[in-house]
TIDO-180968 format. One line per field, with one value per residue: x, y, z of N, C-alpha, C in turn; residue number from 1; residue in three letters. Coordinates in steps of 0.05 Angstrom, whole numbers, m for minus. Each point is the difference from the previous one (the first is absolute). Layout:
N
nxx = [X|...]
nyy = [Y|...]
nzz = [Z|...]
caxx = [X|...]
cayy = [Y|...]
cazz = [Z|...]
cxx = [X|...]
cyy = [Y|...]
czz = [Z|...]
num = [NUM|...]
residuo = [ALA|...]
//
This chain:
344
nxx = [m901|16|m27|14|m23|m4|m17|m6|m22|m5|m16|11|21|3|11|9|3|2|0|9|18|4|m5|m20|23|m1|m14|2|m15|3|m20|m7|m20|14|21|m15|m7|20|5|m9|27|9|20|2|3|m20|m17|8|m1|m21|m3|11|m13|m21|6|22|m11|m21|17|10|m25|m7|25|m4|m23|13|13|m3|18|6|24|m22|m6|m19|m18|m8|m24|m12|m15|m8|m25|m24|m1|7|6|m2|m20|m6|8|m9|m19|m7|5|m13|m19|0|5|m17|m16|6|m6|m20|m4|m26|m13|m10|m23|m9|m16|m22|m8|m15|22|15|m19|0|24|m8|m24|19|m1|m26|m3|m27|21|m14|m10|19|m18|m5|m25|8|m8|11|m2|1|19|14|m9|m16|12|m12|16|3|11|16|13|26|m11|m20|m7|m25|m4|m13|7|m9|9|m23|4|m11|21|m6|27|0|m18|14|21|m12|m10|20|14|m19|8|21|5|16|26|3|m15|11|20|m2|m3|18|14|m5|2|17|m5|m4|m21|m20|5|21|m4|22|7|m1|17|m12|m15|m20|26|3|15|26|m10|10|m18|16|5|m18|12|25|m10|m13|25|11|m15|3|22|m1|m12|23|m5|10|29|m18|11|m25|m3|24|m5|m24|10|20|m22|m20|19|7|m24|m5|25|m3|m25|9|20|m17|m20|18|8|m24|m6|22|m5|m26|8|15|m18|9|13|20|m6|16|0|9|17|4|m20|18|6|m17|m6|m15|18|15|m18|m6|28|5|m23|4|26|m7|m19|18|7|7|26|1|22|11|17|20|m13|25|m8|m21|11|10|21|21|m14|m22|16|8|m24|m16|20|m4|m28|2|15|m16|m25|10|5|m23|m11|15|7|5|23|m17|11|m5|m20|16|m1|m18|m30|m21|m22|m4|m2|m13|m8|m16|m17|19|m3|24|m3|11]
nyy = [807|m22|m10|m22|m10|m15|m15|m15|15|m10|4|21|m4|23|11|25|21|16|21|10|4|m24|m12|m16|m14|m21|m20|m24|m20|m20|m7|m11|14|m4|7|18|3|m17|16|17|8|19|m13|6|m25|m6|16|m8|m25|7|13|m20|m16|18|4|m15|m20|6|1|m19|m8|6|m11|m16|m4|6|m19|m15|1|m22|7|2|m21|14|m19|m20|m5|m12|m20|11|6|m10|m27|m16|m13|m22|8|10|m23|m9|17|m2|m26|m3|15|m15|m23|8|7|m21|m16|19|m7|m9|20|m14|m5|m11|m8|13|m25|6|10|m20|m16|9|m2|m25|11|5|m23|9|8|m6|m3|m15|21|m2|m2|m24|m11|m19|m11|m17|m10|m24|m22|16|22|9|22|18|16|15|14|10|m21|m1|m25|13|m25|5|m23|0|m21|m22|m24|m11|m9|m8|3|25|2|m6|15|17|m6|1|22|5|m6|13|17|m13|24|11|m3|24|m1|21|2|m30|8|20|m15|m19|19|4|m23|7|m4|16|m17|m1|m6|12|m6|22|m19|9|m3|m4|m12|9|m20|m1|m20|m24|m16|m19|m11|14|17|m8|m2|26|6|m13|13|21|m8|m4|22|1|m26|m7|8|12|8|2|m21|m13|8|m8|m21|m2|5|m13|m20|4|0|m21|m7|10|m5|m21|m6|6|m12|m21|2|2|m20|m11|9|m9|m24|m3|8|m18|9|m16|m22|m20|m15|m20|m17|m28|5|18|m22|m8|m5|m17|m8|2|m13|m17|m3|m4|m16|m16|2|m2|m15|m8|6|m27|m4|m17|m13|m12|m19|1|m14|1|23|m9|m20|m17|17|0|10|m10|m22|3|8|m18|m16|10|0|m25|m10|13|m6|m28|6|12|m19|m17|1|m28|m6|m21|m18|m10|m7|m21|m2|m22|6|m18|10|m24|7|23|12|11|1|m21|7|11|25|2]
nzz = [m651|m7|m1|8|m10|24|m17|20|5|m27|m21|4|m16|14|m19|12|m15|21|m13|24|m23|m12|23|m8|3|16|m7|16|m9|18|m12|21|m13|m21|14|10|m26|m2|20|m15|4|18|m9|25|m1|m18|13|26|m7|m9|20|11|m15|8|26|m2|m14|16|19|m13|m6|24|7|m18|8|22|m14|19|21|14|m13|m16|15|9|m6|18|m12|20|m6|25|m8|5|4|m19|20|m16|m13|25|11|m20|m3|26|0|m22|7|24|m13|m19|19|14|m23|m2|28|m6|9|20|m7|23|m19|13|m6|21|11|m11|10|24|m4|m11|6|17|m12|2|m25|8|18|17|10|19|20|0|m6|9|m22|18|m24|13|m6|12|m12|18|m6|17|m13|22|m23|19|m5|m7|6|m11|11|m4|13|m20|m14|11|m12|7|m26|m19|m15|m13|m5|25|4|m19|13|25|m8|m10|24|16|m18|11|8|m19|5|5|21|13|m17|5|25|0|m12|16|21|m20|2|26|16|5|20|15|26|4|24|13|10|23|m22|18|3|25|m9|m5|15|m6|m15|m11|24|10|m14|7|25|m3|m12|20|14|m15|2|26|m1|m16|11|m25|5|m13|m23|m8|15|m8|m22|4|11|m19|m17|12|2|m26|m3|16|m10|m25|5|15|m15|m23|13|9|m27|m10|18|m7|m24|5|11|m18|m16|m11|m22|11|m18|14|m21|17|m11|0|20|7|m13|19|m23|9|19|m20|m14|17|7|m25|m4|20|m6|m25|7|17|m27|0|7|m19|11|m19|7|m19|m21|m11|11|m4|m14|13|6|m14|m19|12|3|m22|m6|14|m7|m26|4|8|m18|m14|17|m1|m29|m3|15|m15|25|0|m11|m2|15|m24|10|m11|25|0|m4|0|m10|0|25|m9|23|m21|19|1|m26|m1|2|m23]
caxx = [8|m9|m7|m7|m21|m5|m25|1|m18|m20|6|11|25|2|25|m3|21|m14|15|m16|m3|m9|m22|4|17|m6|m11|m6|m17|m6|m24|m2|m28|m4|10|m16|m27|m6|m9|m22|6|30|14|24|29|6|3|28|21|m2|10|31|7|m6|8|26|m3|m16|14|17|m19|m6|23|8|m22|5|31|15|13|0|16|m13|m21|4|m16|m16|m24|m10|m23|7|m24|m6|0|8|26|24|2|10|26|14|3|18|28|13|0|22|25|8|5|26|24|4|4|m21|m24|m28|m25|m22|m26|m25|m13|m25|7|4|m28|m10|16|2|m8|18|20|m13|5|m14|m7|m19|13|m9|m10|m20|m11|11|m13|17|m18|18|m7|4|m7|m21|5|m2|22|7|28|8|26|15|1|m22|m23|m22|m19|m30|m17|13|m17|m5|5|11|3|m14|12|m3|m27|0|15|m18|m28|9|2|m26|m11|17|20|29|15|m14|m29|m10|m2|m17|m27|m8|m6|m26|m20|m6|m21|m23|m21|m13|m16|m1|2|18|m2|22|7|9|m5|m10|9|7|28|14|11|m10|m2|m7|m4|m27|m6|8|m20|m24|4|0|m30|m9|13|m14|m29|m4|13|28|7|2|17|m18|m4|26|3|m18|12|23|m7|m11|21|17|m18|0|25|5|m18|9|25|m6|m14|18|21|m14|m5|28|5|m19|5|26|m1|21|m12|15|0|20|m7|22|m5|m9|m29|m3|2|m29|m16|m25|6|10|m23|m16|15|1|m26|m7|18|m7|m27|2|22|25|18|12|26|6|22|m3|m7|22|11|m21|11|28|18|25|m1|m11|19|24|m10|m2|25|12|m10|9|28|6|m5|20|27|m5|0|26|21|27|1|m2|8|m25|m6|m11|m16|m27|m21|m22|m22|m23|m25|11|m20|7|m4|23|22|2|14|28]
cayy = [m29|m19|m19|m27|m12|m31|m9|m29|m8|m20|m16|18|11|25|16|26|21|27|22|22|23|m7|m18|m28|m3|m25|m21|m25|m19|m27|m12|m27|m10|m28|m23|m3|m5|m27|m7|18|19|2|m19|16|m13|6|29|7|m12|18|23|m6|m1|22|25|13|5|23|23|3|11|29|18|m1|17|30|8|4|m23|m2|20|26|m3|13|m14|m23|m7|m24|m4|m14|m12|m27|m19|m28|1|m8|18|24|m5|0|29|15|m9|10|28|11|m10|18|27|m4|m4|25|23|21|m4|m16|3|m17|14|m14|m8|14|27|m1|1|29|22|m4|21|22|m6|9|25|19|m17|15|11|m4|m25|m14|m26|m26|m29|m21|m23|m21|m27|m1|24|21|21|29|16|26|4|27|3|m24|m9|11|m15|m7|m21|10|m23|m26|m22|m16|m28|m2|23|m3|m14|m27|m6|m4|m27|m22|0|m8|m32|m10|0|m17|16|m8|17|14|4|24|10|m18|6|27|m5|m13|18|22|m14|m6|19|m3|m24|m8|25|m6|22|19|0|25|24|21|1|25|4|m2|m26|m16|m30|m14|m29|m5|1|m27|m20|4|m11|m29|m7|5|m21|m28|0|6|m19|1|26|4|20|23|4|11|28|17|0|15|27|10|4|24|24|4|5|25|19|5|14|27|14|6|21|25|7|8|26|19|1|14|26|m1|1|m13|m27|m17|m28|m16|m29|m11|3|27|m2|m8|19|6|19|27|15|10|20|25|13|11|22|21|11|16|18|m10|m12|m26|m7|m27|m6|m16|m29|m17|6|m9|m22|4|9|12|30|10|m4|18|26|4|0|25|23|m2|4|29|12|m6|15|28|4|m8|20|m8|m25|m22|m27|m16|m26|m16|m21|5|m16|2|3|m14|17|27|18|21|20|2|17|29|18|m6]
cazz = [11|m18|20|m11|17|m5|10|2|24|m5|m25|m21|3|m14|5|m14|7|3|3|14|m17|m27|4|m6|m22|m10|17|m12|19|m8|14|6|m3|m16|19|23|m10|1|27|8|21|2|16|11|m4|m29|m4|11|m21|m26|8|m1|m28|m16|11|m12|m30|m2|7|m25|m18|5|m4|m27|m11|10|m8|24|15|28|11|m1|21|24|24|m8|14|m5|15|25|8|5|m23|4|13|m15|m24|11|4|m24|m10|22|0|m26|2|18|m7|m20|12|14|m21|m13|19|m2|19|m7|15|m4|m7|2|m28|m6|m5|m27|m15|6|m12|m26|m18|m2|m20|m26|m11|19|24|21|23|28|9|m14|9|m18|m1|m3|m3|m12|7|32|15|m10|23|m7|16|m2|m4|2|m10|4|27|16|m6|21|m10|2|0|m8|m4|24|m7|m27|m15|m24|m20|8|m5|m28|m7|10|m14|m25|3|1|m26|m19|m19|4|17|24|m3|m4|m27|m15|8|m14|m28|m2|9|m20|m17|15|0|24|1|30|21|22|22|2|27|11|m17|15|26|7|0|m26|m4|m22|6|m23|6|m3|m29|m12|9|m17|m26|3|2|m27|m14|8|m6|m31|m15|m7|m2|m28|m4|4|26|10|m10|14|29|m1|m2|25|19|0|7|29|11|m10|13|28|m1|m6|20|22|m6|0|29|10|m12|14|29|5|m13|m20|m28|m19|6|m15|m2|m6|4|m25|m7|m11|m30|m11|m17|13|22|m8|m11|24|16|m18|3|29|5|m20|13|23|m5|14|m21|7|m13|m3|m15|m23|7|6|27|16|12|14|m17|13|m2|22|21|m7|6|26|10|m9|17|29|m1|m4|24|22|m5|8|28|14|8|1|m14|18|m17|m6|12|m20|11|m9|10|m15|14|m16|12|7|0|m12|20|15|m16|6|m19|m3]
cxx = [m12|m2|m11|m21|m8|m27|m1|m19|m17|9|7|28|1|27|m4|21|m16|21|m14|m4|m13|m28|7|15|m6|m13|m4|m16|m2|m24|3|m26|2|13|m18|m29|m6|m6|m24|2|32|13|24|26|8|5|28|22|m2|12|30|7|m2|12|22|m3|m19|17|19|m15|m6|23|4|m21|3|29|13|14|m2|12|m16|m23|8|m12|m16|m23|m10|m28|9|m23|m24|1|8|27|23|3|11|31|18|6|16|29|17|4|22|25|12|7|27|25|1|7|m20|m23|m22|m21|m23|m25|m24|m12|m26|7|8|m27|m12|12|2|m13|14|24|m12|4|m12|m6|m18|18|m10|m17|m20|m7|10|m16|21|m16|15|m10|4|m7|m25|0|m6|19|0|26|7|30|16|1|m19|m25|m18|m20|m29|m19|16|m19|m1|6|13|8|m13|10|m1|m28|m6|11|m16|m24|9|5|m28|m15|17|18|29|14|18|m28|m12|m4|m17|m31|m11|m4|m26|m23|m7|m19|m24|m21|m14|m20|m3|6|20|m1|23|8|13|m1|m9|7|10|30|12|11|m13|m2|m8|m3|m29|m11|8|m17|m21|2|1|m31|m10|11|m15|m31|m5|16|m19|5|9|18|m13|m4|25|2|m16|5|25|m6|m10|22|16|m15|0|24|5|m17|8|25|m6|m12|16|20|m14|m4|26|5|m17|9|30|m1|22|m16|19|3|21|m7|25|m6|m12|m27|m3|2|m28|m14|m25|4|10|m25|m17|13|1|m25|m6|18|m8|m25|8|28|25|16|9|20|6|30|m6|m8|21|10|m23|7|28|19|25|m1|m9|18|25|m10|m1|26|17|m9|11|32|8|m4|20|26|m4|5|28|18|27|m2|2|5|m26|2|m12|m16|m27|m17|m20|m25|m27|m25|10|m24|9|3|25|20|m1|13|31|16]
cyy = [m18|m26|m25|m12|m28|m4|m31|m9|m23|m16|19|10|27|15|25|18|26|20|23|24|m5|m16|m30|m3|m28|m19|m24|m16|m25|m12|m31|m14|m25|m21|m10|m9|m31|m8|16|20|1|m21|15|m7|6|29|10|m7|16|27|0|4|24|27|13|4|24|24|6|15|29|17|3|23|28|7|7|m23|1|27|28|m1|17|m9|m21|m1|m26|m6|m16|m13|17|m18|m27|3|m9|19|27|m3|1|28|14|m7|10|30|10|m8|21|28|0|2|27|22|22|m5|m17|5|m21|14|m18|m2|17|30|4|5|26|23|m5|20|26|m4|12|30|25|m11|16|14|m6|21|m16|m24|m22|m23|m18|m26|m21|m27|m3|22|15|20|26|14|31|3|29|5|m25|m9|12|m10|m5|m18|10|m25|m25|m21|m15|m27|m2|28|m3|m19|m31|m10|m6|m27|m23|m4|m12|m30|m16|m4|m15|15|m7|19|18|4|27|11|m16|4|25|m4|m13|16|19|m14|m8|22|m1|m22|m9|26|m12|21|18|6|28|25|24|2|28|6|m6|m29|m15|m28|m12|m30|m9|1|m24|m22|0|m13|m28|m11|2|m23|m26|1|1|m21|m13|29|6|24|27|6|11|28|19|1|18|32|9|2|23|27|3|7|28|20|3|17|30|15|7|21|28|8|8|28|21|5|16|27|2|m4|m18|m29|m10|m30|m14|m30|m13|m1|28|0|m7|21|12|18|27|14|13|22|28|15|14|22|24|12|18|19|m8|m10|m29|m7|m28|m2|m14|m27|m15|3|m5|m25|1|5|15|31|13|0|20|27|7|m1|26|23|m3|7|29|16|m4|14|27|5|m8|22|m8|m30|m22|m26|m13|m30|m16|m27|3|m19|5|2|m12|12|26|18|29|23|4|17|28|16|m6|20]
czz = [m24|21|m15|18|m7|15|1|21|m3|m25|m23|7|m15|6|m17|6|1|5|10|m15|m23|m2|m5|m24|m17|19|m16|18|m13|18|2|m4|m15|18|22|m8|2|28|8|21|1|19|11|m5|m28|m7|7|m21|m26|5|m3|m32|m15|7|m16|m30|m4|7|m24|m20|6|m1|m29|m13|7|m6|27|8|27|15|3|21|26|24|m10|20|m4|17|25|10|m7|m23|9|14|m17|m22|9|4|m24|m9|19|0|m26|4|20|m8|m22|12|15|m18|m12|19|m2|20|m13|16|m6|m2|7|m25|m1|m3|m29|m20|3|m19|m29|m20|m1|m22|m30|m2|16|26|18|22|26|10|m19|14|m18|6|m9|m4|m19|9|29|16|m10|22|m12|20|m7|m4|0|m11|2|28|18|m8|23|m13|7|m2|m12|m5|27|m6|m27|m13|m26|m20|7|m6|m29|m8|9|m17|m31|2|m1|m27|m20|m17|8|21|m17|m5|m4|m28|m16|6|m10|m31|m4|6|m21|m20|11|2|27|1|29|14|24|21|m5|28|12|m16|16|31|7|1|m28|m3|m21|11|m25|2|m7|m29|m14|6|m17|m27|0|0|m27|m20|5|m10|m29|m16|m21|m7|m30|m5|4|31|13|m7|19|32|0|m2|26|23|m4|1|30|12|m9|15|28|m1|m5|23|23|m7|4|28|12|m7|16|31|4|m11|m23|m27|m18|9|m19|3|m8|6|m25|m6|m13|m30|m10|m15|12|24|m8|m13|23|15|m19|2|27|6|m16|12|24|m2|15|m22|9|m19|2|m10|m25|4|6|29|21|16|9|m22|14|m2|26|23|m4|6|30|15|m3|18|32|0|m6|22|23|m4|5|31|15|5|m2|m17|19|m18|m3|13|m21|10|m8|16|m19|18|m14|8|7|m7|m12|20|15|m12|12|m22|m1|9]
num = [1|2|3|4|5|6|7|8|9|10|11|12|13|14|15|16|17|18|19|20|21|22|23|24|25|26|27|28|29|30|31|32|33|34|35|36|37|38|39|40|41|42|43|44|45|46|47|48|49|50|51|52|53|54|55|56|57|58|59|60|61|62|63|64|65|66|67|68|69|70|71|72|73|74|75|76|77|78|79|80|81|82|83|84|85|86|87|88|89|90|91|92|93|94|95|96|97|98|99|100|101|102|103|104|105|106|107|108|109|110|111|112|113|114|115|116|117|118|119|120|121|122|123|124|125|126|127|128|129|130|131|132|133|134|135|136|137|138|139|140|141|142|143|144|145|146|147|148|149|150|151|152|153|154|155|156|157|158|159|160|161|162|163|164|165|166|167|168|169|170|171|172|173|174|175|176|177|178|179|180|181|182|183|184|185|186|187|188|189|190|191|192|193|194|195|196|197|198|199|200|201|202|203|204|205|206|207|208|209|210|211|212|213|214|215|216|217|218|219|220|221|222|223|224|225|226|227|228|229|230|231|232|233|234|235|236|237|238|239|240|241|242|243|244|245|246|247|248|249|250|251|252|253|254|255|256|257|258|259|260|261|262|263|264|265|266|267|268|269|270|271|272|273|274|275|276|277|278|279|280|281|282|283|284|285|286|287|288|289|290|291|292|293|294|295|296|297|298|299|300|301|302|303|304|305|306|307|308|309|310|311|312|313|314|315|316|317|318|319|320|321|322|323|324|325|326|327|328|329|330|331|332|333|334|335|336|337|338|339|340|341|342|343|344]
residuo = [MET|LEU|ILE|LEU|GLY|PHE|GLU|SER|SER|CYS|ASP|GLU|THR|GLY|VAL|ALA|LEU|TYR|ASP|THR|GLU|LEU|GLY|LEU|LEU|SER|HIS|ALA|LEU|HIS|SER|GLN|VAL|ALA|MET|HIS|ALA|GLU|PHE|GLY|GLY|VAL|VAL|PRO|GLU|LEU|ALA|SER|ARG|ASP|HIS|ILE|ARG|ARG|ALA|LEU|PRO|LEU|THR|GLU|ILE|VAL|LEU|LYS|GLN|ALA|ASN|LYS|SER|LEU|LYS|ASP|ILE|ASP|GLY|ILE|ALA|TYR|THR|GLN|GLY|PRO|GLY|LEU|ALA|GLY|ALA|LEU|LEU|VAL|GLY|THR|SER|ILE|ALA|GLN|SER|LEU|ALA|MET|SER|LEU|ASN|VAL|PRO|SER|VAL|GLY|VAL|HIS|HIS|LEU|GLU|GLY|HIS|LEU|LEU|ALA|PRO|LEU|LEU|GLU|GLU|ASN|PRO|PRO|GLN|PHE|PRO|PHE|VAL|ALA|LEU|LEU|VAL|SER|GLY|GLY|HIS|SER|GLN|LEU|MET|ARG|VAL|ASP|GLY|ILE|GLY|GLU|TYR|GLU|LEU|LEU|GLY|ASP|THR|LEU|ASP|ASP|ALA|ALA|GLY|GLU|ALA|PHE|ASP|LYS|THR|ALA|LYS|LEU|LEU|GLY|LEU|GLY|TYR|PRO|GLY|GLY|PRO|ALA|LEU|ALA|LYS|LEU|ALA|ALA|LEU|GLY|LYS|THR|HIS|PHE|LYS|LEU|PRO|ARG|PRO|MET|LEU|ASN|SER|LYS|ASP|LEU|ASN|PHE|SER|PHE|SER|GLY|LEU|LYS|THR|ALA|VAL|LEU|THR|LEU|VAL|ASN|ASN|ASN|GLN|PRO|LEU|THR|ASP|ASP|ILE|LYS|LYS|ASP|ILE|ALA|TRP|GLU|PHE|GLN|GLU|ALA|VAL|THR|GLU|ILE|LEU|THR|THR|LYS|CYS|MET|SER|ALA|LEU|ARG|GLU|THR|GLY|LEU|ASP|SER|LEU|VAL|VAL|SER|GLY|GLY|VAL|GLY|ALA|ASN|THR|ARG|LEU|ARG|GLU|ARG|LEU|ASN|ALA|ALA|THR|LYS|LYS|LYS|LEU|CYS|LYS|VAL|SER|TYR|PRO|ARG|LEU|GLU|PHE|CYS|THR|ASP|ASN|GLY|ALA|MET|ILE|ALA|PHE|ALA|GLY|ALA|MET|ARG|LEU|SER|ALA|MET|ARG|LEU|LYS|ALA|THR|GLN|VAL|THR|LYS|GLN|ASP|TYR|SER|PHE|SER|ILE|LYS|PRO|ARG|TRP|ASP|LEU|ALA|GLU|LEU|THR|LYS|PRO]
//
């Protein structure tokens, strides 16, 4: 099956073609970072309008890259949620309209399922079951993954997500948008000087909390005025150390409690170099395996949606006992619990 996938949950428009026999054929992505930087964060209305402008031109690009045409498509996948309502509506309506005009099946994909399965796009994909750390600007979760649609929540953030804490701390340090990458770059120049707390590091569960860490950074900033470049570097270094230590400790606890020896890391924060260093060292020590998507697939992208959609559409085709008429009506799910998903 040749699946066309659309991602439009927030501030990136992603389109990709995935072939269930040949793998990923092509993908294209447009980031809205430059547009939103002026405002210091994502403006939902601007994001929606930009998705409208980008979706079809990106579709033409991926078709041309793969030497395919719309008539070759066997199915369409799109991000149904969670995300910004307006942005989701753009991608969903375009995807369903195309599916109806081509008379092919379509499937709404959970954005987080796309992230969870993104490492399976690599040459040596992890095998089920595994523990997954989903860590981004909106989510910090540990999941047990036994297969497509078989997800058990092991731990969640009680307040801010790790990526959100990165962005807020970057703002406190006067860094630009997006804050996470800017803070990580600054942290590479810092050294041990300050000490920040590690919230819930020794709790007896697998949950996270990053709001207090952000508040501790605010206290450091207020107590170290004027905020020189060296102070900023050292605060950034210590903040990154705190977050990555918490994430690594919780991941190893999850592997131990589940009895599994395979860890998958997905989401934007999964691209953080220091986090990867810590996880690589910790898993190697315990003779476990850790897998990541390539850097370009850590953040939102169409490839992960095309892949997740292809897995679901393929399974649905195998289970189908009779031909049923496709319903091209649609809805979006700005809030959508991953645990609600079922096997296709």
